[in-house]
N, C-alpha and C positions, 0 to 999 in steps of 0.2 A: 201767619200768627197762628192760625186754627188748625194748619196743617201740621206745625211744630207740636201745638197741644195733643192732636190726635196721635201723633208719633210718640209723644211722652206716654200719653196713656197706654199704648200698646206696650211699650218698653216696661213700664211699671206693671202691668198686668202679667207680663212674662217673668218679671222678677219675683212677684208674687207666686206665680205658679211653680217656677223652677225651684224655689225654697222648698216645696212640697215633693217636687220631683226630683230632686237633685239626688244622684245616685249615693253622694257622700251621708245624706240627712240620715238620722239614725232610726226614723220611722217617716214613711211616706204616707200622705193620706189624700187620698182622689176621689173622687166622683166619678163613676161610668156607668152610664145607664141610669137604672133605678137604684144603684147599690152604691154605697158609700164604703171604700176599700181601705183598710188600715193593713199596712206591711211593716213588720216589724225588719228593720235593715240595718243589724249589725251581725252580720255572718261570721265574723272572724271570733266574735264572743259569743256563738251559737243565740244570738238574737236576746241575749240576757237583758233585762228590763231595768232601764236606771231611771232618776227621777224626771229628767228632761222629757224622757219619752212619756212617762206618764203625764206630766203637764201638757204634752201635746196631744195625747188620745183622748184625754178626760173630755175636754171644752168639745172635740168635734163630735165624741157620740153625742154629747146634750144638743150641739147645734143639730146633727142629723136626726135625731128624735124629733125634733120641732118641725122639720121641714116637710111638706107634704109631697115633693118631687122624691124624696129618699123613701125606698121601701124595704130596704133591708141594709144590713151591714156585715160585710165580709172582713174577716181578721185572718192574716196568715203570716209567715217569715220568709226570708230569703236565703239563698245558699244551700238548699237540698239537704242539709243535715238536721238542722233543728226548726220546730215552731218557735219555742222560748225555752232555755234551757232553765230559766228560772232568774231570781232578781239579782242585781248587781251587788252581792254580797261584800266582795271586797272594799268598795266604797263605803259601805254600810259599817264593816268592822272600823275601818280608818276613822271614818266619823264617831264612832261610838266612844273609840278609845280616848280621844280629845274632848269628849262632850258636846261636840259639833251637834247642830239642830238637824242636821239630815239623818241622823238616827231617828228622832220623831219624826220628822216630815215624810220621809221615804214610806215609812209603814201607814202612816195615818193617811196620806195622799194614794198608795197602792190600793188600800181597803175602800176609800170611798170609791175609786176607779171600779174594784170587784163589786160594790152593790150597784153602781151605775149600769154594769153589764148584767148584775142579777135581776135588776128591775126595768132593764131596758123595754120601751114600748114597740122598738121596731125589732122583727125579726133577726136574729144575730146570728152568724154561720162561723164558726171556728174550724179553720182547715187546720187540724194539728197532726202535719206530716213531720216526721222524725222527732226529735227529744222534745218532750214538753213535761217540765217537770217544776215543782214549786211555783215560782211567780206565773210562769208560761200554764198552769193548770189554773191559777186565780185568773187569766185572760180569756179563759175558755170554758170551764166546767159550769159555770154559772149562767152561760147563754142558751137559747134555744136549741142550738144543734151543734153538734159536735161530730165532726167527719175525721174519721180515723184512717190511715191506711196501713201497707204493711211494714212502712219506715217508722211508724209510731213506737216511740218508748217513752212509758209514762211513768214515774214513782214521785213519791214526795218524801224525799232522804233527809228530812230536816233534823231528825234525831242523831243522825252522824255528826253534825256540826253545832250539837248544843243548841238547836232550837226546837221548832215544834211545828208540825205541819199546818201552818198558816192560810193566809188569801181564802178562807172560807172552808178550809179543811174540816174545821169543827162541824160545819154543816153538812157537807155532801159526803163525807166519809162514813158518819155513824148511820148514813141512809142508804149506804149499800148494802147487797143480799148479806143476811146472818151477820157474821163479825167479820166480814173480808175487810172493810173499812178499818177495822181496828188493825189487823192484822198488816194490812198496807201501811199504816201510819206507824206501827212500833216497829216494823223489821226495815222500812225503806223499799219492800221487795218491787221489783221492776216488771211490769207487764208489758207485752210487746205486741204489735200488730191487733189482729183481730180478738186478741185477750182484752184489750183495753174496750172494746165494745161488749164482749161477753160480761164483763165485769160491772156492766152497766154508766161507764165513765162515759164513752162515745154514745153518740146516738145512731151512726151510720160508719159505713166501711166502705170505701172506695179505694180503687188501685191508685197509687201515687201519680203514675203517669195520666190517668185520668183527671187529675185536678185541674189543669187548664181548661180541658173543655165543660167541666163542671161550672166553674168560674164564668166561662164565657155564656153557658147557658142561663145562669144565675144573673147574670147582669141583662141579658137580653129579655126577660121576664118584664111582660108589661103591667103595670100596678099591680104586682102580685100579692095575694094575701099569705099569710102562714101556711096555709093548708096548701097553696100552690107551691110554695117552697118544699114543704115536706113530700109532696108528689115528686117533684124534680129530684130532690134527695134520694126519695125511696127508688126512683126509677134506674138511677145510678148504683145504689146499694144492691138490688136485687141480681144485676148482671155481674157483679164483683164475684168471682170465684176463689181466688185465692185464699187458701188454708180454709175453706168452708166446711169440709170434712172434720177439721181437726176439733176434740174437745178442749174445753176451757182448762187452760194449763193448772189451774189450781183445782179441780172437780175432784180428783182423789183425793185432796186433803180437805174438803170444805168441811166434812162432819167433825175433823178434829179441829180445824180453825174454829169453827162455832162452838165447841166446847171448852177449848183451852184458853180462847179470848175473850171468854163470858165472865171470867172472875173480876171482882170489884178493885183489886188493886194488884199493882205489877208484882208484888212479893207472891200473889196467890197465882198469878199467871207463870211466874218462874218455878213455882212448886209444882203446880199441874203439869208445867213441861217436862221436869223432873222425873215425876211419877210415871209420866206415858212413856219415857224414855225410846219411844221409836227413832228410824233415822230422822225422819220429818221433826220430830220434837227436838231432836238434839241439835238438829242445825239450826231451827230457831233461837234455842239457846247459844249457842255459839254466837249468832247476828246481835241478841239482844245486850250479850255482855260487851259487846263494843260501844253500843251506845250511851251517851250522857244520861246517867241516873236520873238527873233532874229534868232533863227533858222527856223521859219515858214517864215519869210521875204526871209532869204536866199536861202531857199529851192524852195519857188515858183519862184524865178529868176533862179536859179538853172536849172530848169526843162522848164522854158519858152526859155532861152537861149540854152540848150542842146538840144532841139528839133530839132533843123537844124544844130547841130555841128557832127563831127567825133567822134569817140571813142577817140582819141589821144586828139583832143582839150578840150572834158568834161574831160578827167583826168587832165589836165593840169589846168584846172579852179577849178576844185575841191580841187588840191593840194594848190591851194591859198586860199581857203576856208577852207581846214583843218589848215592852219597855222595862218589865222585870229580866229579861234575857239580856236587854242592853247594860242593865246595872249589875248583871252577874259576871259570873268567871266562864262558864262552859262555852258560852258561843265564841267568844274571842280565842279560845283554847281549840274549840273544833276547827275553826276557819284557819289557824295555823297549822294545824296536823294536816287538814285536808287539801287545803288550797295555797298556803303559802310555802312552809319547809317540806309540805306532801311527804313527812314522814308515817302518815297514817297511824301515829300513836298518840293519840289525845290524853293528857294526865288529867281526868275529870275530878271535880271537886264540887262534893263531894264523891267518892269514888265507888260506894255502894249503895244499893236502893235503901237499904236500911238505914242510913245515914241521912237520908232526905228527909227531913220531918215533915210531917202534915201541917203544920205552922208554918213552916217555909214556902210550902207548896200554896196554901189558902192565901198568903202574902202576895203571890203572884197575882192573883186573881181579884184583889181589891181594887175599889174605884180609883179614878185617878183626879177625882175633884174636876176641876177647870180644865185640866189637860187631858179629860176622858175624849174618845172620838166621837164626834155628833153626826149621825146620818140623816 
């Protein structure tokens, strides 16, 4: 009987483990050496983050944070194309249309996870290899270390779909140099490779093919401190020569970005761009004209207010905005145009910046009483 019991124990243990290392699981959670490793595992969906993944990652981070044998947390994506291309927008759209709870729960639990990453007591290393946008930025940017590669493609393209750069965008974007964050937020401009480091979004740059070796070395560290981890990342960083000589893609435009995007209102930004009339300014105007006017106004205010707020206060504010978007028109229309019908011709309501009233924008920022996000 004891033998049978022991065998059952082994089988049960195996089942428990295989749940986490099963290749069909959407997220793999494993402990190797001194490291807790989170692997986003939806390669066909470019590792887009859904609610069930959030519900697995959050408690695991909290457990590892308390575990004296876990010294760091590593997060990465599978498939070679993306770290995480964003949140599972389709599911949220479907839920929002029929008033399903998912439209509340997804944003609430995602932001609680973003905050857990931002306040994590253990060093948190995000390997942002490949596409890193929206929700994927939220899983990485608030942690201690963000390692970009030549394959990293960063963007916060939410104004394109009638949303706003959430997941703590209101915290990290206005803290980038000059008005760079405002520019990235309002235009959805994409940064590639080493530029993600130069913009101050990544902390290190390592060639993509070196990541497995870096990961092995991180796992092998014996009771490391944050400094030990930083030293190891730095040693890989200094050896990475790809695009080292190239200057930052936006260097030549930074003066213009800083002056044109420093206006207090969207209308003023547009006016400044028109007055400037340079090829760069005209290009930005064309981009901004495609975006949801409501999203643009919401985003500019989100960043201006977020600049002096804590991450927690920003996430609370962004939760209010997320629910305003769920109540509104443009988010569903943006998703239809970009992801469903793919006609790329959203019909925004209101269709012009002047038609989005200050009262309407104020309303989006109002507290939700008992439904407010509690962190």
